[in-house]
Backbone of each chain as ProteinMPNN parsed JSONL, in Angstrom:
{"seq_chain_A": "DAGVTQSPTHLIKTRGQQVTLRCSPKSGHDTVSWYQQALGQGPQFIFQYYEEEERQRGNFPDRFSGHQFPNYSSELNVNALLLGDSALYLCASSLDQGRYGYTFGSGTRLTVV", "coords_chain_A": {"N_chain_A": [[19.608, 3.903, -5.693], [17.92, 4.81, -8.56], [16.655, 3.322, -10.461], [15.868, 4.179, -12.934], [17.79, 5.006, -15.655], [19.774, 7.584, -16.883], [21.531, 9.194, -19.531], [23.79, 11.538, -21.087], [25.1, 12.606, -17.823], [25.774, 15.231, -17.529], [26.016, 17.971, -19.833], [27.381, 20.149, -22.212], [26.519, 22.425, -24.629], [26.592, 24.292, -27.721], [24.791, 27.165, -28.852], [22.384, 26.528, -31.393], [23.27, 24.012, -31.973], [22.6, 20.43, -31.945], [21.149, 17.995, -29.753], [21.122, 14.805, -28.127], [19.493, 12.973, -25.726], [19.445, 10.226, -23.47], [17.52, 7.478, -22.13], [16.931, 4.824, -19.936], [14.358, 2.868, -18.858], [12.916, 1.939, -15.637], [13.076, -1.473, -14.692], [10.517, -3.457, -15.988], [8.773, -1.382, -16.42], [6.751, 0.344, -18.852], [6.281, 2.756, -19.975], [7.507, 5.919, -20.901], [8.244, 9.156, -19.895], [9.154, 12.533, -20.554], [10.59, 15.349, -18.985], [11.186, 18.83, -18.503], [13.104, 20.715, -16.335], [13.537, 23.779, -15.08], [15.752, 25.84, -13.139], [14.708, 26.064, -9.817], [12.066, 25.674, -10.383], [9.05, 23.76, -11.037], [8.93, 20.49, -12.614], [8.343, 20.469, -16.131], [6.124, 19.085, -18.405], [7.132, 17.366, -21.287], [6.808, 15.295, -23.324], [5.205, 12.048, -23.725], [5.897, 8.603, -24.094], [4.57, 5.584, -25.208], [4.207, 2.25, -25.968], [5.901, 2.61, -28.124], [5.044, 4.902, -29.348], [4.397, 8.432, -29.524], [2.35, 9.613, -27.147], [1.238, 11.708, -25.717], [1.683, 15.241, -25.603], [3.394, 18.042, -24.384], [3.543, 21.657, -24.047], [5.683, 22.308, -25.984], [8.013, 23.257, -28.552], [8.39, 21.998, -31.968], [11.042, 21.48, -32.202], [11.763, 19.825, -30.235], [11.902, 16.437, -30.019], [11.232, 12.9, -29.967], [11.786, 9.421, -29.199], [10.825, 6.027, -28.79], [12.084, 2.86, -28.107], [11.851, -0.685, -28.953], [12.656, -2.032, -26.616], [11.744, -0.427, -24.658], [13.356, 1.691, -23.89], [14.327, 5.157, -24.318], [14.783, 8.147, -26.274], [15.5, 11.625, -26.224], [15.474, 14.279, -28.365], [16.814, 17.404, -29.187], [16.726, 20.028, -31.354], [18.499, 22.773, -32.948], [19.464, 24.349, -30.699], [18.666, 26.627, -28.073], [19.587, 29.288, -25.82], [17.771, 29.31, -23.766], [17.063, 26.688, -23.506], [18.596, 25.533, -21.651], [18.658, 23.5, -18.881], [17.519, 21.07, -16.439], [16.962, 17.9, -17.587], [14.593, 15.532, -17.209], [13.872, 12.117, -17.088], [11.146, 9.976, -16.771], [9.834, 6.923, -15.766], [7.124, 4.578, -15.968], [4.328, 2.435, -15.21], [1.807, 1.523, -17.475], [1.117, 4.115, -18.582], [1.507, 5.868, -16.448], [-0.321, 5.526, -14.376], [0.098, 4.729, -11.805], [1.983, 6.234, -10.519], [5.273, 7.674, -10.919], [8.687, 6.856, -11.661], [11.56, 8.624, -11.378], [14.529, 9.44, -13.204], [17.963, 10.447, -12.566], [18.498, 12.592, -14.116], [19.605, 14.764, -16.844], [21.835, 17.331, -16.978], [21.682, 20.023, -18.929], [23.535, 22.468, -20.479], [23.458, 25.331, -22.397], [25.487, 27.297, -24.339]], "CA_chain_A": [[19.48, 3.591, -7.118], [16.609, 5.26, -8.982], [16.023, 2.363, -11.339], [15.837, 4.796, -14.256], [19.14, 5.433, -15.987], [19.852, 8.615, -17.916], [22.873, 9.581, -19.94], [24.832, 11.715, -20.077], [24.643, 13.319, -16.628], [25.978, 16.646, -17.826], [26.303, 18.224, -21.239], [27.474, 21.555, -22.603], [26.365, 22.566, -26.081], [26.578, 25.661, -28.247], [23.551, 27.555, -29.535], [22.236, 26.06, -32.751], [23.613, 22.595, -32.082], [21.574, 19.438, -31.661], [21.539, 17.131, -28.647], [20.326, 13.607, -27.884], [19.557, 12.467, -24.367], [18.988, 8.846, -23.449], [16.872, 7.035, -20.906], [16.532, 3.425, -19.806], [13.354, 2.865, -17.798], [12.98, 0.932, -14.586], [12.688, -2.788, -15.165], [9.083, -3.725, -15.872], [7.983, -0.213, -16.827], [6.547, 0.375, -20.294], [5.981, 4.132, -20.389], [8.562, 6.888, -20.597], [7.886, 10.57, -20.056], [10.277, 13.468, -20.439], [10.279, 16.619, -18.351], [12.223, 19.854, -18.422], [13.015, 21.428, -15.071], [14.398, 24.947, -14.918], [16.165, 26.026, -11.749], [13.724, 26.644, -8.919], [10.695, 25.472, -10.875], [8.583, 22.386, -11.128], [9.131, 19.861, -13.93], [7.36, 20.752, -17.172], [5.933, 17.909, -19.244], [7.494, 17.527, -22.698], [5.98, 14.3, -24.0], [5.158, 10.71, -23.156], [5.936, 7.52, -25.063], [3.987, 4.319, -24.783], [4.12, 1.347, -27.126], [6.741, 3.192, -29.178], [4.39, 6.06, -29.972], [4.182, 9.622, -28.714], [0.932, 9.563, -26.765], [0.821, 13.022, -25.251], [2.743, 16.222, -25.783], [3.221, 19.304, -23.687], [3.642, 22.873, -24.84], [7.061, 22.468, -26.439], [8.068, 23.343, -30.017], [8.764, 20.804, -32.723], [12.487, 21.23, -32.053], [11.852, 18.725, -29.279], [11.329, 15.214, -30.56], [11.676, 11.752, -29.196], [11.629, 8.072, -29.755], [10.89, 4.911, -27.844], [12.538, 1.649, -28.762], [11.112, -1.89, -28.523], [13.014, -2.42, -25.244], [11.141, 0.639, -23.833], [14.24, 2.828, -23.69], [13.849, 6.321, -25.055], [15.676, 9.267, -26.555], [14.957, 12.969, -26.407], [16.308, 15.064, -29.263], [16.497, 18.824, -29.277], [17.446, 20.67, -32.464], [18.64, 24.233, -32.949], [19.44, 24.701, -29.283], [18.625, 28.018, -27.624], [20.08, 29.46, -24.447], [16.66, 28.991, -22.869], [16.904, 25.239, -23.362], [19.432, 25.101, -20.523], [17.767, 23.001, -17.826], [17.657, 19.659, -16.081], [15.998, 17.098, -18.328], [14.277, 14.355, -16.413], [13.124, 11.021, -17.682], [10.353, 9.271, -15.763], [9.194, 5.729, -16.304], [5.943, 4.162, -15.217], [3.505, 1.367, -15.771], [0.478, 1.868, -17.973], [0.974, 5.565, -18.774], [1.623, 6.647, -15.232], [-1.501, 5.447, -13.514], [0.475, 4.326, -10.448], [3.152, 6.978, -10.079], [6.423, 7.678, -11.809], [10.04, 6.774, -11.125], [12.395, 9.552, -12.123], [15.969, 9.296, -13.262], [18.723, 11.537, -11.945], [18.459, 13.732, -15.016], [20.741, 15.27, -17.606], [21.955, 18.787, -16.869], [22.098, 20.583, -20.223], [23.892, 23.89, -20.504], [23.648, 25.839, -23.755], [26.283, 28.53, -24.249]], "C_chain_A": [[18.053, 3.888, -7.579], [15.916, 4.225, -9.827], [15.91, 2.868, -12.755], [17.229, 5.367, -14.529], [19.112, 6.455, -17.108], [21.306, 8.892, -18.249], [22.803, 10.647, -21.026], [24.287, 12.438, -18.856], [24.759, 14.822, -16.82], [26.383, 16.808, -19.286], [26.374, 19.73, -21.463], [27.448, 21.62, -24.118], [26.354, 24.042, -26.452], [25.238, 25.918, -28.915], [23.543, 27.056, -30.974], [22.566, 24.588, -32.938], [22.403, 21.724, -31.766], [22.074, 18.531, -30.543], [20.589, 15.933, -28.561], [20.566, 13.122, -26.47], [18.92, 11.087, -24.336], [18.445, 8.433, -22.095], [16.566, 5.542, -20.986], [15.56, 3.335, -18.639], [13.624, 1.801, -16.746], [12.479, -0.392, -15.148], [11.192, -3.018, -14.929], [8.192, -2.567, -16.271], [7.912, -0.13, -18.342], [6.338, 1.781, -20.843], [7.126, 5.046, -19.98], [8.048, 8.29, -20.871], [9.134, 11.413, -19.87], [9.779, 14.787, -19.871], [11.488, 17.549, -18.425], [12.039, 20.597, -17.11], [14.04, 22.557, -15.034], [14.68, 25.128, -13.433], [15.069, 26.68, -10.929], [12.282, 26.486, -9.354], [10.313, 24.001, -10.856], [8.849, 21.797, -12.505], [7.977, 20.194, -14.876], [7.314, 19.578, -18.143], [6.283, 18.217, -20.694], [6.65, 16.586, -23.548], [6.102, 12.954, -23.313], [5.133, 9.676, -24.279], [5.411, 6.233, -24.444], [3.795, 3.475, -26.022], [4.765, 1.975, -28.354], [6.094, 4.362, -29.914], [4.316, 7.231, -28.992], [2.698, 9.716, -28.422], [0.401, 10.922, -26.35], [2.005, 13.963, -25.403], [2.401, 17.479, -25.019], [3.445, 20.469, -24.621], [5.096, 23.169, -25.215], [7.091, 22.469, -27.964], [8.543, 22.041, -30.654], [10.262, 20.513, -32.68], [12.749, 20.076, -31.084], [11.165, 17.504, -29.887], [11.867, 14.034, -29.78], [11.44, 10.447, -29.915], [11.605, 7.078, -28.603], [11.2, 3.644, -28.622], [11.76, 0.433, -28.242], [11.449, -2.345, -27.11], [12.571, -1.372, -24.228], [12.085, 1.803, -23.546], [13.821, 3.966, -24.617], [14.958, 7.322, -25.273], [14.873, 10.555, -26.664], [15.957, 13.722, -27.273], [15.851, 16.513, -29.251], [17.374, 19.427, -30.36], [17.545, 22.173, -32.25], [18.572, 24.797, -31.536], [19.463, 26.202, -29.055], [19.163, 28.098, -26.204], [19.016, 29.04, -23.435], [16.391, 27.507, -22.703], [17.767, 24.695, -22.226], [18.527, 24.729, -19.352], [18.196, 21.595, -17.449], [16.569, 18.896, -16.825], [15.826, 15.763, -17.606], [13.488, 13.35, -17.232], [12.385, 10.325, -16.544], [9.705, 8.061, -16.401], [8.049, 5.31, -15.394], [5.3, 2.965, -15.901], [2.233, 1.979, -16.319], [0.22, 3.371, -17.968], [0.835, 6.339, -17.47], [0.459, 6.576, -14.274], [-1.129, 5.184, -12.056], [1.704, 5.059, -9.94], [4.324, 6.77, -11.005], [7.716, 7.504, -11.022], [10.924, 7.645, -12.008], [13.853, 9.122, -12.117], [16.642, 10.504, -12.642], [18.851, 12.751, -12.846], [19.745, 13.979, -15.775], [20.731, 16.779, -17.488], [22.515, 19.309, -18.177], [22.37, 22.071, -20.069], [24.156, 24.287, -21.942], [24.365, 27.187, -23.647], [26.354, 29.221, -25.612]], "O_chain_A": [[17.095, 3.307, -7.071], [14.688, 4.236, -9.911], [15.859, 2.071, -13.692], [17.77, 6.122, -13.721], [18.505, 6.227, -18.154], [22.187, 8.836, -17.392], [21.854, 10.663, -21.809], [23.125, 12.846, -18.851], [23.932, 15.588, -16.325], [26.997, 15.927, -19.889], [25.538, 20.486, -20.969], [28.237, 20.968, -24.801], [26.137, 24.915, -25.612], [24.624, 25.009, -29.472], [24.545, 27.144, -31.684], [22.188, 23.985, -33.942], [21.341, 22.21, -31.376], [23.278, 18.321, -30.399], [19.406, 16.04, -28.883], [21.704, 12.888, -26.065], [17.977, 10.808, -25.077], [18.846, 8.958, -21.056], [16.013, 5.06, -21.975], [15.921, 3.702, -17.521], [14.438, 0.897, -16.934], [11.569, -0.423, -15.977], [10.676, -2.804, -13.832], [6.986, -2.742, -16.444], [8.864, -0.478, -19.041], [6.23, 1.964, -22.055], [7.646, 4.961, -18.867], [7.493, 8.573, -21.932], [10.046, 11.051, -19.126], [8.704, 15.275, -20.222], [12.639, 17.114, -18.412], [10.94, 21.06, -16.806], [15.246, 22.322, -14.965], [13.942, 24.633, -12.581], [14.555, 27.734, -11.303], [11.379, 27.088, -8.773], [11.157, 23.123, -10.68], [8.981, 22.545, -13.474], [6.81, 20.203, -14.487], [8.348, 19.134, -18.642], [5.801, 19.195, -21.266], [5.871, 17.03, -24.392], [6.957, 12.736, -22.454], [4.442, 9.849, -25.283], [5.76, 5.857, -23.325], [3.268, 3.955, -27.026], [4.248, 1.884, -29.467], [6.554, 4.759, -30.984], [4.189, 7.036, -27.783], [1.885, 9.879, -29.332], [-0.759, 11.246, -26.605], [3.164, 13.552, -25.341], [1.253, 17.925, -25.012], [3.528, 20.298, -25.837], [5.657, 24.182, -24.795], [6.301, 21.774, -28.604], [9.022, 21.126, -29.984], [10.701, 19.432, -33.074], [13.804, 19.444, -31.111], [9.982, 17.55, -30.224], [12.835, 14.155, -29.029], [10.971, 10.387, -31.052], [12.27, 7.262, -27.584], [10.625, 3.401, -29.683], [11.09, 0.515, -27.212], [10.62, -2.981, -26.46], [12.976, -1.422, -23.066], [11.647, 2.817, -23.003], [13.065, 3.768, -25.568], [15.951, 7.34, -24.545], [13.734, 10.569, -27.129], [17.142, 13.792, -26.95], [14.656, 16.805, -29.3], [18.602, 19.353, -30.299], [16.785, 22.764, -31.483], [17.716, 25.626, -31.228], [20.169, 26.947, -29.735], [19.191, 27.103, -25.479], [19.329, 28.483, -22.383], [15.587, 27.107, -21.86], [17.669, 23.517, -21.882], [17.728, 25.544, -18.89], [19.1, 21.013, -18.047], [15.386, 19.216, -16.701], [16.769, 14.993, -17.425], [12.564, 13.699, -17.967], [12.951, 10.112, -15.472], [9.095, 8.167, -17.465], [8.015, 5.646, -14.211], [5.678, 2.556, -16.998], [1.645, 2.861, -15.692], [-0.776, 3.838, -17.416], [0.127, 7.344, -17.405], [0.272, 7.47, -13.448], [-1.951, 5.394, -11.164], [2.392, 4.577, -9.04], [4.365, 5.812, -11.777], [7.83, 7.94, -9.877], [11.024, 7.436, -13.217], [14.342, 8.524, -11.158], [15.982, 11.463, -12.242], [19.266, 13.82, -12.397], [20.815, 13.488, -15.416], [19.754, 17.436, -17.849], [23.678, 19.073, -18.502], [21.527, 22.826, -19.586], [24.969, 23.669, -22.629], [23.906, 28.096, -22.955], [26.98, 30.274, -25.738]]}, "seq_chain_B": "GQQVMQIPQYQHVQEGEDFTTYCNSSTTLSNIQWYKQRPGGHPVFLIQLVKSGEVKKQKRLTFQFGEAKKNSSLHITATQTTDVGTYFCAGQETSGSRLTFGEGTQLTVNP", "coords_chain_B": {"N_chain_B": [[-5.269, 25.693, -20.219], [-4.654, 23.01, -17.871], [-3.754, 24.021, -14.584], [-1.598, 23.877, -11.791], [-1.264, 24.945, -8.591], [0.847, 25.81, -5.88], [1.323, 26.473, -2.462], [3.082, 27.357, 0.581], [5.758, 29.029, -1.29], [8.231, 28.889, -0.162], [9.389, 27.563, 2.957], [10.549, 27.922, 6.153], [11.54, 26.193, 8.963], [11.944, 25.385, 12.452], [13.637, 22.567, 13.697], [11.491, 19.982, 14.68], [9.194, 21.452, 14.6], [5.949, 21.686, 12.976], [4.921, 21.248, 9.527], [3.237, 22.369, 6.615], [2.099, 22.046, 3.301], [0.239, 23.308, 0.562], [-1.885, 22.513, -2.153], [-3.419, 23.342, -5.191], [-5.627, 22.733, -7.829], [-6.606, 23.877, -11.087], [-8.5, 22.456, -12.378], [-10.689, 19.613, -12.03], [-9.346, 16.649, -10.686], [-8.177, 13.382, -11.598], [-6.399, 11.959, -10.08], [-3.956, 12.725, -7.555], [-0.506, 13.201, -7.098], [2.348, 13.061, -4.985], [5.638, 14.28, -4.693], [9.066, 14.246, -3.635], [11.932, 16.245, -3.75], [15.228, 16.245, -3.185], [17.859, 18.642, -2.483], [19.749, 19.166, -5.38], [18.991, 16.747, -6.36], [16.645, 14.336, -7.769], [13.1, 14.166, -8.486], [11.266, 12.149, -6.195], [8.909, 9.688, -5.891], [6.263, 9.889, -3.6], [3.541, 9.373, -2.841], [0.232, 8.461, -4.014], [-2.967, 9.825, -4.377], [-6.325, 9.023, -4.803], [-9.089, 8.874, -4.291], [-11.95, 10.901, -3.52], [-11.717, 13.052, -0.757], [-9.823, 11.481, 0.45], [-7.459, 10.334, 2.876], [-4.156, 9.735, 3.673], [-1.484, 8.224, 5.454], [2.003, 8.344, 6.105], [4.14, 7.434, 8.253], [5.358, 10.234, 9.722], [4.175, 11.86, 7.892], [1.254, 13.23, 6.472], [-1.196, 12.99, 4.076], [-3.705, 14.613, 2.194], [-6.621, 14.542, 0.153], [-8.816, 16.672, -1.436], [-12.435, 17.04, -1.111], [-13.651, 17.816, -3.478], [-11.821, 16.999, -5.251], [-9.879, 18.748, -6.195], [-8.003, 19.944, -4.689], [-5.232, 19.541, -2.438], [-3.217, 18.477, 0.34], [-0.137, 18.337, 2.17], [1.113, 17.341, 5.176], [3.606, 17.57, 7.573], [4.583, 16.229, 10.563], [6.395, 17.282, 13.378], [9.069, 18.073, 12.235], [12.175, 16.907, 10.794], [15.718, 17.136, 10.163], [16.217, 15.586, 7.988], [14.002, 15.914, 6.441], [14.366, 17.976, 4.736], [14.056, 19.594, 1.591], [12.406, 19.927, -1.627], [8.983, 19.853, -1.998], [6.699, 18.554, -4.183], [3.474, 18.709, -5.61], [1.532, 16.902, -7.971], [-0.733, 16.637, -10.571], [-3.098, 14.528, -12.272], [-5.4, 14.835, -14.859], [-7.017, 12.963, -16.07], [-6.892, 9.442, -15.59], [-3.741, 8.251, -16.339], [-3.104, 10.354, -17.992], [-1.131, 13.305, -18.839], [1.197, 14.402, -16.333], [0.843, 17.131, -14.33], [2.805, 19.387, -12.734], [3.017, 21.234, -9.661], [4.617, 24.298, -8.518], [6.131, 23.716, -6.382], [7.118, 23.45, -2.902], [9.67, 24.667, -1.052], [11.356, 23.326, 1.555], [13.158, 24.147, 4.42], [14.978, 23.114, 7.245], [15.908, 24.077, 10.359], [18.362, 22.993, 12.577]], "CA_chain_B": [[-4.849, 24.371, -19.814], [-4.644, 22.744, -16.438], [-2.702, 24.628, -13.784], [-1.505, 23.414, -10.413], [-0.601, 25.962, -7.788], [1.274, 25.347, -4.579], [1.783, 27.466, -1.499], [3.915, 28.496, 0.187], [6.877, 28.7, -2.156], [9.323, 28.556, 0.759], [9.025, 27.427, 4.356], [11.687, 27.653, 7.035], [11.046, 25.782, 10.273], [12.892, 24.817, 13.405], [13.456, 21.135, 13.848], [10.465, 19.676, 15.658], [7.954, 22.145, 14.241], [5.176, 21.065, 11.912], [4.999, 21.89, 8.208], [2.144, 22.026, 5.708], [2.082, 22.642, 1.975], [-1.088, 23.207, -0.015], [-1.877, 22.369, -3.601], [-4.742, 23.602, -5.751], [-5.691, 22.559, -9.282], [-7.644, 24.658, -11.768], [-9.485, 21.509, -12.889], [-10.884, 18.41, -11.221], [-8.296, 15.685, -10.971], [-8.384, 11.949, -11.427], [-5.581, 11.621, -8.924], [-2.858, 13.638, -7.284], [0.684, 12.521, -6.631], [3.306, 13.907, -4.284], [7.036, 13.933, -4.894], [10.065, 15.004, -2.867], [13.2, 16.406, -4.462], [16.299, 16.762, -2.333], [18.745, 19.567, -3.203], [20.637, 18.508, -6.333], [18.494, 15.418, -6.703], [15.535, 14.202, -8.69], [11.839, 13.891, -7.77], [11.031, 10.793, -5.731], [7.487, 9.465, -5.649], [5.884, 9.63, -2.212], [2.231, 8.76, -2.683], [-0.821, 8.842, -4.939], [-4.302, 9.866, -3.803], [-7.271, 8.815, -5.895], [-10.49, 9.029, -3.885], [-12.388, 12.159, -2.923], [-11.629, 13.066, 0.689], [-8.883, 10.469, 0.931], [-6.364, 10.707, 3.768], [-3.17, 8.659, 3.809], [-0.37, 8.572, 6.332], [3.268, 7.636, 6.018], [4.887, 7.836, 9.448], [5.055, 11.601, 10.156], [3.582, 12.585, 6.771], [-0.165, 13.012, 6.253], [-1.623, 13.515, 2.782], [-5.155, 14.695, 2.054], [-7.184, 14.903, -1.146], [-10.054, 17.363, -1.152], [-13.709, 16.416, -1.499], [-13.92, 18.143, -4.875], [-10.68, 16.469, -6.019], [-9.154, 19.852, -6.831], [-6.961, 20.414, -3.81], [-4.562, 18.524, -1.641], [-2.23, 19.011, 1.277], [0.842, 17.453, 2.795], [1.466, 17.834, 6.508], [4.673, 16.824, 8.246], [4.597, 16.458, 12.011], [7.715, 17.247, 14.04], [10.061, 17.967, 11.16], [13.559, 16.525, 11.062], [16.609, 17.68, 9.127], [16.11, 14.714, 6.812], [12.834, 16.313, 5.647], [14.753, 19.074, 3.856], [13.897, 19.35, 0.163], [11.257, 20.57, -2.243], [7.843, 18.955, -2.108], [5.856, 18.866, -5.331], [2.275, 17.957, -5.94], [1.384, 16.748, -9.416], [-2.053, 16.094, -10.813], [-3.526, 13.969, -13.551], [-6.813, 15.127, -15.082], [-7.6, 11.639, -16.26], [-5.903, 8.424, -15.271], [-2.84, 8.001, -17.449], [-2.8, 11.569, -18.747], [0.104, 13.953, -18.416], [1.313, 14.825, -14.946], [1.118, 18.557, -14.234], [3.424, 19.674, -11.444], [3.032, 22.552, -9.059], [5.942, 24.899, -8.474], [6.864, 23.14, -5.27], [7.402, 24.165, -1.661], [11.023, 24.349, -0.595], [11.407, 23.252, 3.023], [14.433, 24.087, 5.113], [14.798, 22.795, 8.652], [17.048, 24.487, 11.176], [18.539, 22.057, 13.692]], "C_chain_B": [[-4.833, 24.224, -18.307], [-3.473, 23.442, -15.764], [-2.767, 24.065, -12.375], [-0.673, 24.42, -9.638], [-0.295, 25.412, -6.401], [1.688, 26.517, -3.712], [2.124, 26.796, -0.185], [5.043, 28.067, -0.746], [8.066, 28.249, -1.314], [8.766, 28.426, 2.17], [10.287, 27.075, 5.138], [11.139, 27.306, 8.405], [12.211, 25.37, 11.162], [12.602, 23.322, 13.508], [12.448, 20.865, 14.959], [9.138, 20.376, 15.389], [7.229, 21.38, 13.126], [5.279, 21.89, 10.633], [3.82, 21.431, 7.366], [2.323, 22.745, 4.383], [0.742, 22.339, 1.327], [-1.004, 23.256, -1.536], [-3.297, 22.572, -4.122], [-4.697, 23.506, -7.268], [-6.819, 23.401, -9.87], [-8.748, 23.748, -12.312], [-9.606, 20.329, -11.927], [-9.892, 17.336, -11.665], [-8.788, 14.249, -10.838], [-7.601, 11.468, -10.201], [-4.522, 12.691, -8.728], [-1.703, 12.847, -6.698], [1.598, 13.532, -5.951], [4.716, 13.353, -4.469], [7.913, 14.8, -4.003], [11.355, 15.048, -3.667], [14.216, 17.01, -3.507], [17.164, 17.719, -3.14], [19.721, 18.807, -4.096], [20.162, 17.145, -6.789], [17.357, 15.436, -7.702], [14.267, 13.922, -7.901], [11.71, 12.41, -7.424], [9.571, 10.674, -5.34], [7.232, 9.162, -4.18], [4.571, 8.857, -2.136], [1.299, 9.213, -3.802], [-2.15, 8.781, -4.199], [-5.3, 9.835, -4.941], [-8.71, 9.177, -5.507], [-10.764, 10.396, -3.275], [-12.332, 12.055, -1.405], [-10.626, 12.102, 1.284], [-7.803, 11.065, 1.821], [-5.438, 9.498, 3.899], [-2.036, 9.143, 4.69], [0.835, 7.695, 6.033], [4.117, 8.159, 7.17], [4.488, 9.26, 9.843], [4.391, 12.434, 9.052], [2.109, 12.201, 6.618], [-0.574, 13.726, 4.971], [-3.147, 13.51, 2.739], [-5.517, 15.088, 0.63], [-8.547, 15.501, -0.878], [-11.292, 16.66, -1.678], [-14.016, 16.645, -2.975], [-12.819, 17.645, -5.808], [-9.994, 17.576, -6.824], [-8.022, 20.371, -5.943], [-6.435, 19.291, -2.941], [-3.6, 19.196, -0.679], [-1.317, 17.902, 1.767], [1.243, 18.081, 4.115], [2.55, 16.944, 7.086], [4.677, 17.219, 9.714], [6.036, 16.356, 12.518], [8.836, 17.049, 13.03], [11.444, 17.577, 11.676], [14.42, 17.073, 9.928], [16.571, 16.831, 7.864], [14.903, 15.051, 5.939], [13.153, 17.423, 4.66], [14.61, 18.681, 2.394], [12.724, 20.148, -0.363], [10.169, 19.53, -2.453], [6.935, 19.438, -3.237], [4.58, 18.044, -5.289], [2.185, 17.918, -7.457], [0.061, 16.058, -9.678], [-2.243, 15.514, -12.197], [-5.01, 14.242, -13.709], [-7.611, 13.861, -15.33], [-6.501, 10.631, -16.002], [-5.05, 8.13, -16.496], [-2.509, 9.216, -18.283], [-1.512, 12.204, -18.199], [0.029, 14.354, -16.954], [1.68, 16.306, -14.943], [1.596, 18.88, -12.827], [3.111, 21.08, -10.973], [4.459, 23.063, -9.015], [6.772, 24.423, -7.292], [6.948, 24.056, -4.056], [8.759, 23.707, -1.166], [11.073, 24.438, 0.926], [12.845, 23.221, 3.512], [14.159, 23.899, 6.594], [16.062, 23.171, 9.407], [17.179, 23.57, 12.383], [18.578, 22.759, 15.045]], "O_chain_B": [[-4.98, 25.198, -17.568], [-2.356, 23.46, -16.282], [-3.845, 23.809, -11.838], [0.472, 24.705, -9.988], [-1.076, 24.651, -5.828], [2.336, 27.45, -4.188], [1.532, 25.77, 0.151], [5.254, 26.874, -0.963], [8.81, 27.348, -1.7], [7.797, 29.093, 2.532], [10.984, 26.103, 4.848], [10.341, 28.065, 8.956], [13.303, 25.053, 10.69], [11.454, 22.889, 13.416], [12.536, 21.442, 16.043], [8.091, 19.955, 15.881], [7.816, 20.548, 12.435], [5.667, 23.058, 10.651], [3.443, 20.26, 7.394], [2.661, 23.928, 4.356], [0.178, 21.26, 1.512], [-0.164, 23.946, -2.114], [-4.255, 22.04, -3.562], [-3.844, 24.114, -7.915], [-7.852, 23.611, -9.234], [-9.822, 24.231, -12.669], [-8.717, 20.089, -11.11], [-9.641, 17.148, -12.856], [-9.698, 13.953, -10.063], [-8.094, 10.674, -9.4], [-4.232, 13.467, -9.638], [-1.904, 11.934, -5.897], [1.613, 14.712, -6.303], [4.952, 12.147, -4.41], [7.56, 15.929, -3.662], [11.815, 14.035, -4.193], [14.073, 18.154, -3.074], [17.202, 17.62, -4.366], [20.433, 17.916, -3.633], [20.865, 16.459, -7.531], [17.136, 16.429, -8.395], [14.346, 13.481, -6.754], [12.002, 11.537, -8.241], [9.062, 11.47, -4.551], [7.884, 8.304, -3.584], [4.481, 7.828, -1.466], [1.549, 10.226, -4.456], [-2.433, 7.818, -3.486], [-5.137, 10.542, -5.936], [-9.455, 9.725, -6.319], [-9.912, 10.971, -2.599], [-12.834, 11.092, -0.826], [-10.584, 11.924, 2.502], [-7.296, 12.156, 1.559], [-5.88, 8.388, 4.195], [-1.673, 10.319, 4.673], [0.721, 6.502, 5.752], [4.74, 9.214, 7.058], [3.351, 9.463, 10.268], [4.079, 13.604, 9.273], [1.755, 11.022, 6.631], [-0.325, 14.92, 4.807], [-3.798, 12.561, 3.176], [-4.811, 15.865, -0.014], [-9.355, 14.905, -0.167], [-11.219, 15.807, -2.563], [-14.574, 15.774, -3.642], [-12.887, 17.852, -7.019], [-9.585, 17.375, -7.968], [-7.182, 21.149, -6.395], [-7.077, 18.261, -2.736], [-3.22, 20.351, -0.87], [-1.664, 16.721, 1.777], [1.668, 19.236, 4.154], [2.429, 15.719, 7.091], [4.763, 18.399, 10.056], [6.786, 15.459, 12.133], [9.469, 15.994, 12.979], [11.823, 17.87, 12.81], [13.91, 17.429, 8.866], [16.869, 17.327, 6.777], [14.783, 14.541, 4.825], [12.312, 17.78, 3.835], [14.991, 17.579, 1.998], [12.123, 20.944, 0.358], [10.411, 18.462, -3.016], [6.471, 20.578, -3.24], [4.595, 16.853, -4.977], [2.702, 18.8, -8.142], [-0.238, 15.021, -9.085], [-1.627, 15.956, -13.166], [-5.801, 13.928, -12.819], [-8.738, 13.714, -14.856], [-5.319, 10.929, -16.173], [-5.571, 7.801, -17.561], [-1.7, 9.119, -19.206], [-0.904, 11.715, -17.247], [-1.046, 14.61, -16.412], [2.712, 16.692, -15.491], [0.876, 18.67, -11.852], [2.959, 22.001, -11.776], [5.394, 22.37, -9.415], [7.97, 24.695, -7.212], [6.859, 25.278, -4.174], [8.976, 22.526, -0.896], [10.856, 25.503, 1.504], [13.646, 22.389, 3.086], [13.209, 24.468, 7.132], [17.144, 22.654, 9.132], [16.22, 23.388, 13.132], [18.722, 22.102, 16.077]]}, "name": "protein", "num_of_chains": 2, "seq": "DAGVTQSPTHLIKTRGQQVTLRCSPKSGHDTVSWYQQALGQGPQFIFQYYEEEERQRGNFPDRFSGHQFPNYSSELNVNALLLGDSALYLCASSLDQGRYGYTFGSGTRLTVVGQQVMQIPQYQHVQEGEDFTTYCNSSTTLSNIQWYKQRPGGHPVFLIQLVKSGEVKKQKRLTFQFGEAKKNSSLHITATQTTDVGTYFCAGQETSGSRLTFGEGTQLTVNP"}
């Protein structure tokens, strides 16, 4: 059990559609980060949420947006999906903006057709 | 921007042989973290190194952080089939900043 829960586990969308991915952090964690992992590559940082605010952002377009709720859970939204958005989307939770390591969820496999 | 490079990309060993993966950052790091991802799985946190020259051991795994805090290595002694997976290093430039991952080293172990 990873402690971080992501839903859904798999998703197939059509180009141009919008998608929302959800994440519940490990109990006691206050920070949620989102990563995109293409096949055979390392996770790429999308953004990090702490105290319900986006604190840091990676090199991703504005089509990628997110939210953190008062209970620390988070959503990742992607608009106007492109084929290149097909990837494993990982949510990672941590204490105090990741100073002590991250716990990753099992991810959402997004396929855009 | 910060880049983290890892070599080798792939490593095939016979069970019982040793394995080492190397990680190099383009910038000085506050800390470096190591993760293991099994095939079809998600990254699992192994360890965090913070101090210059730090060496930490976890059973057959030895982690080192370079004196300049720009490079790191993971060494596995006497590999087992359970060691199969991709090992990632990930660095933070400042404590609490984004985690930048290397491309990983995929380890396969032949029994």
